[in-house]
Structures are given as C-alpha cells and as structure tokens.
C-alpha positions as CSV (number, residue, x, y, z in Angstrom):
1,X,-16.6,-3.9,4.1
2,X,-13.0,-3.4,3.1
3,X,-12.1,-1.9,-0.3
4,X,-8.9,-2.6,-2.1
5,X,-7.7,-0.4,-4.9
6,X,-5.6,-1.9,-7.6
7,X,-3.7,0.2,-10.1
8,X,-3.0,-0.9,-13.6
9,X,0.6,-0.5,-14.8
10,X,-0.7,0.2,-18.3
11,X,-4.0,2.1,-17.8
12,X,-3.4,4.3,-14.7
13,X,-1.3,7.3,-14.1
14,X,1.3,6.9,-11.3
15,X,2.8,9.7,-9.2
16,X,6.5,9.7,-8.5
17,X,5.8,9.0,-4.9
18,X,3.8,5.8,-5.9
19,X,6.6,4.7,-8.3
20,X,9.2,5.2,-5.6
21,X,7.2,3.2,-3.1
22,X,6.8,0.3,-5.6
23,X,10.6,0.4,-6.3
24,X,11.7,0.3,-2.7
25,X,8.9,-1.8,-1.4
26,X,7.3,-4.8,-3.0
27,X,6.0,-8.2,-2.1
28,X,9.4,-9.9,-1.6
29,X,10.7,-7.2,0.7
30,X,7.4,-7.1,2.6
31,X,7.4,-10.9,3.1
32,X,11.0,-10.7,4.4
33,X,10.3,-7.8,6.7
34,X,7.3,-9.6,8.2
35,X,9.3,-12.8,8.8
36,X,12.1,-10.8,10.4
37,X,9.6,-9.2,12.7
38,X,7.9,-12.4,13.7
39,X,4.7,-11.8,11.8
40,X,4.1,-15.2,10.3
41,X,0.3,-15.3,10.3
42,X,-1.7,-16.2,7.2
43,X,-4.7,-14.1,8.4
44,X,-4.6,-11.0,6.2
45,X,-6.4,-8.8,8.7
46,X,-4.1,-9.7,11.5
47,X,-1.0,-9.3,9.3
48,X,-1.9,-6.0,7.7
49,X,-3.0,-4.5,11.0
50,X,0.0,-5.7,12.9
51,X,2.8,-3.6,14.4
52,X,5.2,-5.0,11.7
53,X,2.8,-3.7,8.9
54,X,2.8,-0.3,10.4
55,X,6.6,-0.3,10.7
56,X,7.0,-1.6,7.1
57,X,4.7,1.2,5.8
58,X,6.8,3.8,7.6
59,X,10.0,2.2,6.3
60,X,8.8,2.2,2.7
61,X,7.6,5.8,3.0
62,X,11.0,6.9,4.4
63,X,12.9,5.0,1.7
64,X,10.7,6.3,-1.1
65,X,11.1,9.9,0.1
66,X,14.9,9.4,0.3
67,X,15.0,7.9,-3.2
68,X,12.9,10.8,-4.5
69,X,15.3,13.3,-3.0
70,X,18.3,11.5,-4.4
71,X,17.0,10.6,-7.9
72,X,14.3,13.2,-8.5
73,X,12.6,12.3,-11.8
74,X,15.3,9.8,-12.9
75,X,13.5,6.6,-13.5
76,X,16.1,4.1,-12.4
77,X,17.4,3.9,-8.9
78,X,20.4,1.9,-7.8
79,X,19.1,0.2,-4.7
80,X,20.0,-3.4,-3.9
81,X,17.2,-5.3,-2.4
82,X,17.9,-6.8,1.0
83,X,16.2,-10.0,-0.2
84,X,18.4,-10.4,-3.3
85,X,20.2,-13.7,-3.2
86,X,22.6,-13.2,-6.0
87,X,24.0,-10.2,-7.9
88,X,24.2,-12.3,-11.0
89,X,20.4,-12.8,-11.0
90,X,18.7,-10.0,-13.0
91,X,15.0,-9.5,-12.9
92,X,12.9,-7.9,-15.6
93,X,12.7,-4.1,-15.1
94,X,9.0,-3.3,-15.3
95,X,9.7,0.5,-15.4
96,X,12.2,0.3,-18.3
97,X,9.8,-1.9,-20.2
98,X,7.0,0.6,-19.9
99,X,9.1,3.5,-20.9
100,X,10.6,1.6,-23.9
101,X,7.1,0.5,-25.0
102,X,5.7,4.0,-24.8
103,X,8.6,5.4,-26.8
104,X,8.1,2.7,-29.5
105,X,4.4,3.5,-29.7
106,X,5.2,7.3,-30.0
107,X,7.8,6.6,-32.7
108,X,5.3,4.5,-34.6
109,X,7.4,1.3,-34.4
110,X,4.7,-0.7,-32.7
111,X,0.9,-0.3,-32.5
112,X,-0.6,0.5,-29.2
113,X,-2.6,-2.8,-29.3
114,X,0.5,-4.9,-29.7
115,X,2.7,-2.9,-27.3
116,X,2.0,-5.0,-24.3
117,X,1.9,-8.8,-24.2
118,X,-0.2,-8.6,-21.0
119,X,-3.2,-7.1,-22.8
120,X,-5.1,-8.7,-25.6
121,X,-8.1,-7.3,-27.4
122,X,-11.3,-9.3,-27.2
123,X,-11.3,-9.3,-31.0
124,X,-8.0,-11.1,-31.2
125,X,-8.8,-14.2,-29.2
126,X,-7.7,-17.3,-31.0
127,X,-10.3,-19.9,-31.9
128,X,-10.5,-23.0,-29.6
C-alpha cells in the first residue's frame, strides 16, 4: 500500500521549506526534467522510483535551500522557470492571492466564506 499526502493551499499550514520547494519545483519543471533525462514512462511507480526522480528531488531541495537563504521570509522570489516559453506570459501568483485574500479577511473587506472561489459551502449550492 502506498500513501499519498495532499496538502490544501487553504486549509493546511505550510513551512517555508515546503513553500520554497513548491516555488522552485512544480509539475511543469518536473515534466521537463524527466524528459531531459530520458524518463518518458507513463508508469508512475517506474517514474517516481527512477534515477531522474531522485536527481530531481535533490535539485529541488538544493534550489529551495538556496532560495530560502537568499530570500528568507520574503514571499516572492525572482526565479525564471527553465520551462517558461515567453517572458510576456504571466501566470497567476498563487502565493500573492493567498496573502491578499488573508489580508482582506483580516481587514473585514471580505467574509471568510467568500474569500476563495475554490471553496463553496454545501449550503450555497445552486438549485438544479
């Protein structure tokens, strides 16, 4: 039996180490790394137990530690992804959205239940 742990961006507490790993790692970077290292299998067990997976984990740990030393508790880091195709393309910044939403809730500008479009209350479901 293999257990997988999933962390919620809204409900769980994240350490700075975990945040940095998310910032420097990610699915797109992992996919590119696996391709570059010839790991093209669709078999999850084979992929995540491969030499490429071990090397990627070490790389992410190293980059996260480096970012933590460089930026400390500063939320944003200026690291261009190796898989970015265009500097004019801007992605949504999850971390900025979370901080902004938390600040709005604390200031009373939005209610906690309406703070995140990703979560809906069972009592607010629209009729069919």
